N, C-alpha and C positions, 0 to 999 in steps of 0.2 A: 795428780794434777792433770787438768784437761789439756789435750794437745790438738793442734790443727795441722792437717797435712798441707804442705805447700802446693800440692797438686789439686787442691780443691779451691773453689772460689772463696770460701771463708778463710783459708790459709793465705791466699794472695792478699786479701783485704787486710788481714791482721798484720802482715809484713809491711804493707804500704802505709798502714796507720802509724807506724813508728816514725815516719818522716813527714807525712802529709795529713795526719789526723783523720784519714778516711779515704775511701776510693772515690776519685773524681776523674771525669773525662777532661783531657786537656782542651782549653778553649781554642777555637780556630784562630789562626794568625791572620789578621786583616791584610789584604793585598796592599802592597806599597803603591803610593800614588804621588803625583807631583802636580804642579800648576803651570799652565801655559797661558800666555797673554797674546792676543791677536790685536795689534795696533793697526787701525785703518788710517793710512796716510793718504788723504784725498789730495789730488793735485793734477797737474797737466804736464805732458811731455812737450817741450818746445826746443827749437834749435838753440844751442849755447851761443850767446852773442859774440864770443871770442873765437871758438873753434868751429861753430856750426854743427857740432855733434848733437844728436837728440839727447836732451837732459830733462830728467823728471824734477819738478819743483812743486812744493806744497801749495795748495790752493789759497789764494787771498781773495776773500769775498769783496765784491764791489769795486775793487781797484785794480785787480790783475787784468791785463790785456792779453787775451789768448787767441789762437787761430786754429780752426779745424782743418781737416785734410783737404777741404775744398778751397781753403784760403780765406774763409769768412772769419772776421774778427768776432770775438764775444767776451763778455764778462759774466761772472756768476754771482748772483745775490742770494740764492737759496740752493742748498744741496743736502739732501738727506735720503736715506734708503734703509730698507730692512735687511738684516742678515738672520737666517734661521736654519734649523736642521743641520747643525755643524757636525762633521765627521772628520776623524783623523785616521789616515791609512798607515798601517805599520809595514815595516820592511818585509814581514812574512806574509803580506797581503791580507791579514786580518784587519778588521775595522773597529774602531771605538766610536760609538755614536753618543754625543753629549745628550743629556736630558733635554726634552723639548723646551727650549728657551728662545725667546724672540728679542732681538736687539734692534733698536732704532739708532742709527748713526746719523748725527746732526752736526754739520760743520760749525754751527754757532755754539755748540756745547762740546768743548774739548774732552770732557770726561766720558762722553759717549763713544769716543773713538778707541777706547781701550776695552776690549772684550776679554774678560778674565774667566778662564775655565779651570776650576779646581777639581781635585780628585780624578785627574787623568792617570790611568794606569801607567806605571813606569814601562818604558819600552823605547824602541827606535822607530821613528815615524818618517815617512817619505813624502807625504802630501796632505793637503787639507781640502775639504769640499764643503760647500754650504749652498743654501738657496739665497738668491737675491730676491727677497720678497717674503710674503707670508703664505704658507701653503694653503690650499683650498680647504682641507679638512678643518684647520683651525679657523679659517674665515667663516665657514658654514656653522661652526659650533657657537658663534656669538659670545655673549658675556665677556665683553672686552674691558675687564677690570685691571689688567696688568698695565703698569705705567707705560710701557713701550707701545701697547696696543690701544691706548686711550684715544678717543675721538678728538681730544684736546690737542693732539699733535698735528692736526691738519693733514693726516695721512689716511683718513677713512672717509669715504663718501658713499652715497646711496645712489645706485644706478638701477632704474626701473624697479624700485622698491626693495632692492637687495643691497646689503652692506658689502662693500668691496674695498680692499686696501690698495693704496697707491704704493707700489713696490719701490719705486724710485721717483723722486721729485727734484727737478732742476728748474730754477728760474733765473733769468738774467736778461742781457741786452745784446743785440747785434745790429750794426748799421745795415746789414744785409736783409734783416727781417722786415717785412712789409710794415709792421706796426712799431718796429724797434724792439719790442719785448720778445723774450723767449720763454715759453712755458712748455715743459715736458713732464707730463704726468704719465708715467709708465705703469699702467694698471690693466687688469683684466685676467680672469681665470675661468669664466663660466663656459666658454666655447673654445674648442681646440684652435680655431682660426684666429682668435684674439687673446690667447693665453700668453701672458708676459712673464710668468714665473719661470726662472731659469736656475739650473744647477750649475755651479762653477766648481771645477776641480783644479787646484793650483799645485804643481809640484814644487818641492823645496829646491833651492839652488844646489848644484852638484857639490859645491864645496861645503854645504851645510846639510847634506842628506847622507845618512838619516839624521833627523833631529832627535837628540837624546833628551828624554824626560826621565828625571830621577827625583828621589825625595829631596835631595839637596841641590838640584840643578833645574832651574825654572826658565825655560826658553821664552823669548819674546819675539814673535814674528812681526816684522814690519811689512805690511801689505800695501803695495802701491795701487791706488785706485785712480786710474788715468781717465779723467773726464773726456778728454779729446777722443778716446776710443769709443765713446757713445755714438760718434758721428762718422765712424769709418769702420772698415772691416768687410763683412759681407755686403753691407749697404752704405753707400756714400750719401750722407745727409747734407743738403744744401739749404741754408737758412732762408734763402729767397723763396723756396718752395715749402719747406717744413719748419715752422717756427712756433706753432701752437698745437700741441698734441695732448689729447685727453682720451687716452686709450685707443682702441681700434687698430687697424692694420699698420698705421705709422708707428704706433707704440711697439708692435710686434717686431718691426724691422730694427728698432733701436734696442729692444731686448736681445735680439740675436747678436747685435754688435757688442753689447755688454758681456754676453756669455763668451764671445769669441776672443776677447783680449783686454778687457777693462782691468782685470785683476792680475797682478803678478807679485811675487815675493821679492822685495828689494834686498833685504838681508835678515838674518836671524842672530840674535845675541842672547846671552844668558848671564845669570848672576855669578 
């Protein structure tokens, strides 16, 4: 009778065949992932009418009466902006970068306010960062066939023969503005002095940090987007002087305000 030594490859394979019908390499176990939703709650912080304490309230288009830091009244009829290049920072200081995806948040379309990130590696996360706008590399690449980047969104214009995205677009009304109307097109990337693309890093609240991502635990981050902070911070914006912005130095000042404090995490909950 023919015999195989268990010390030889043939012997090992023969023994394994009794249970597995052959020698096979174990398949790699896929890394566990979860889902994170980033809900963009656009609104304005105003004094509470009862207590006077600053209180964040969701934006009401066309009917809300708001006040900026200079005391100028304003209403908002249009509010939309780009979010891209999203990253999540882990408690161990490593970073998970989402695939290059571009989101257009539009206040008139509630479904655009929920940014869903699937296949996020399980882990403990302490902050989130993203660009407010479309990065220059993607802008220069052209071929804007993605729904969010379509020229039909009214967020792409041509300046001096070059396509350029409006990173944030706010339209509205103020009695302090010379014409009454407010137009803020925060755009520009070609020159350092007029670049309005900004990276925002927002830490999670202490009572929710780290944020746990698990296969059966899907966090939802409620991001407060405070429109009033567009007009205060490093630069105080007075509507009597600045009410129609189409890129340029005034847009840079507002972009700096946006980066300084427009975004904060209101709360985080999970399933």
